[in-house]
N, C-alpha and C positions, 0 to 999 in steps of 0.2 A: 504494500500500500504506500502511495506517495505521501511524503511528510510535508506539512505546511512550513514554508520558510519564514512566516511572519515573526516567530520569536527571535530569529536571527537577523533577518534583513528588513523586516517590516513591510507593510503594503502601503507605500506613500501615495500611490495614485492608482488609477485604473490599469495603466500599463505595468506597474509593479506587481499588482495582483495577478495580472495575466501571465506573468513570468514565473509564478509559483507553480510547482508541479501538482500541488494538491488543489489549488484554488483557480488555476488557469482556465478551467472550463466553466467557471461561474462568472456571472456578470458583476462588474464594478470592483471598487477597491476594498470592499468589506462585505463579509457575509457572516451571519450569526451574531450572537452576543446581545442584541437588542431586539427582543421580540416585538412584532408589530410595526417595525420599520423596514420592511422588506424592500429591496431595490427592484428597479425595473427589469423585466425579462423581455428580450426582443421577441417579436412574433415569430411563429414557427416557419412562416414563409419568407423570412428575411434571408436574402441570397444576393448573389451578384447581379441578378436581373431585376428584382423587385424590392429588396430590403434596404437596409440602411447603408450598406457598403459593398464593395467588391474587393475580395482579398487580393493583395498584390504579392503575397509571399507565403511560404509555409511557416508553421509554428506561431505561437501566441505573440512573439515579438516581431513578427513579420509586418510589412507595411500594408495599409488598407486605404482605399480611396472611397470616401463617402459620396453618396449620390449628389450632394449639394456642392461638391468641390468642382470648380470649372475645369474644363479641358486645358491642359498646359500648366496647371498648378504644380509647383514644386514642393508644396507642403506635404509632409509625410505624417500619417496617423497610424497608430496601432489599432487592431480590431477592437480592443477594449475601449479605446477612446471614442471610436465611432459609435459603439453601442451606448456609451455614456451620453454622447451628445445628440444622438438621433431623436429622443423624445423632445429635447429642447428645440431642435430644428422643426419638428412637426408643429410645435406650438407657434414658432415664428411664422411658418407658412400659413397657418390657419387664422392667425390673429388679424383682425381688420386693421387696415391702415388708417392713420390719422395725420393731418398736416403738422400738428404740434408734437407728435411723438418722436422721441429720441430713439436711436438704435439700441443703445446700451445704458443701463443704470449701473454705475460703479459704486458698490457698497464697500466701505473700507473704514479702518480705524482712523481717528483724527490724527494720531501721531504719524501715520503713513502718508498724509496729504502732500508732503513735499518730497517724498522719497519714492517708494515702490508704486504707490497709487498714481502719483504724477507721471512717473515713467510709463506706466501702462496707459494712462489717459493720453499722453502725447503720442505714443506709438499707434494707438487706435485712431486718433484724429488724423494722423499722417496718412492713414489708409482710407480716409474718407468716411470714417465711422463717427457719427455724432454721439457724444457721451454726456450723460447726466452725471455731473461731478460736484462734490460738496463745495469745492472752492468757488464754483460758479452758481450753484443752484440750491444748496441746502443751508438752511438757517442754523447758526450755532446753537447748541443746547437742545436741539430737537431730539425726540425719542428715536433710537436707532430703528426699531421695528416700524414705527409710524412713517419714517422717511423711506425705508425700504418699500413699504406698501405704496406710498405716494409715488415714488420714483418708478416702480414697476408699472403703475397705472399709466404713466406717461412715457414708457420705454418698451421696446420690443422684447428685450431680454435683460435679465439682471446678472451681474457678476459680483460674487462675494470674494474679495481679496483677503484670504486667510493668512495672517501674519502673527507673530507673537503678540504684537500690540492689539490686534483684533481679538485674539483669544482672551487677553486680559479684560478687554471691554465687555465681551460677551459674558464672561464669568462674573463680572461685577454687576452687570445689569440683569442677569438672570433671564435671558430670553426664553420664553415659554415654548415648549415643543408644540403645543396646540396651535399657537399662532404661526410658528415657522412651518408647520405641516401644511397649513392652508396655502402658503406661498410655494412650497415644494410640489404640492399636488398639481399646481398649474404648469409645472415643467418649464419654469421661466428663470430658474437660478442655476448658475454654473459656478461651483467653487474653484478658485484659483489658489493653490497652496504655495506659499512663498516663505522660505526660511523656517519652516516648521513641517509637521507631518499630519497625515490624516488621523493617526493614532491620538495625537494631541488635540485635534479638533473634536474627536469623538468623546474625549474626556470631559469637554465643556458643553458640547452640543451633539449628543448621539444621533439626533435626527439629521442635522446637516452633514455630519460626518459619514452617514450612511449613503450619501449621494456622491458618486464619483465625479471627477472633473479633470482639471489639468494641474500640473505641478511644475514649478521651476527647477525641481530636482531632476526632471526628465527633459525639459525644453527651456530655452532662453525666453525672456520676456518678448523678444522680437518674434520668435516663432509662435508663441502663444497668442500674440496680437494678430498674427496672420490667420491662425485657426479661428479665432473669434470673428474676424472680419469675413471669412468665408461662411461661417455659421449663420450670420445674420443677413448675408447678401441675398437678394432675390436674383437668382441666376436664370436667364432664359433657357428654355429646354434645349435649344439647338447648341448651346455652349457647353452643355454637360457631356461628359464622356459616356 
């Protein structure tokens, strides 16, 4: 029987879990431990022709091309990342458009506003992605959850930048799983883990930690911004591979 590598290597992201011989066949960066917080399972008909991605290589660490990635894109995804992002993409595609809506709502800790959050904001905007960002749009002293909900209402998708500062803020404010569940159920949140781990996130928010996303332990901020830009782009059918 294959042994789980989490006690030694950890499962920092969807692709890290996919590389585990025991967990590689499961979806996401986490399974078990928190009952009632099951992760998304891809539909049985997900395949290279009609599902979320087409496999570009053998093995769980091979490359995969999601159906929303335009032809000629050089961005490489793992199959686990495609599975994690596919339900978000479906929500993006089915959400009605609105002239005042931003592409992305960037949720982050206040301490990260001039560092990692600003870097990600600038990279996204350089790719033509409009970002709801606290430095421009969120009032100081506002409730974190209230601002997440308000920002998501005016954005196509939400990004949660998970850093040590964010974990401290979540722990101090005691975000309720019930409230966070309502946001996650809409498949509009993508966790981006930076300078921490999904294990640390699960310690303070088991529900958010049960959702796989992207990690700077696997990709640079530049590559992550490229993946997010592709995720929210409306790509004409004839440009898809």
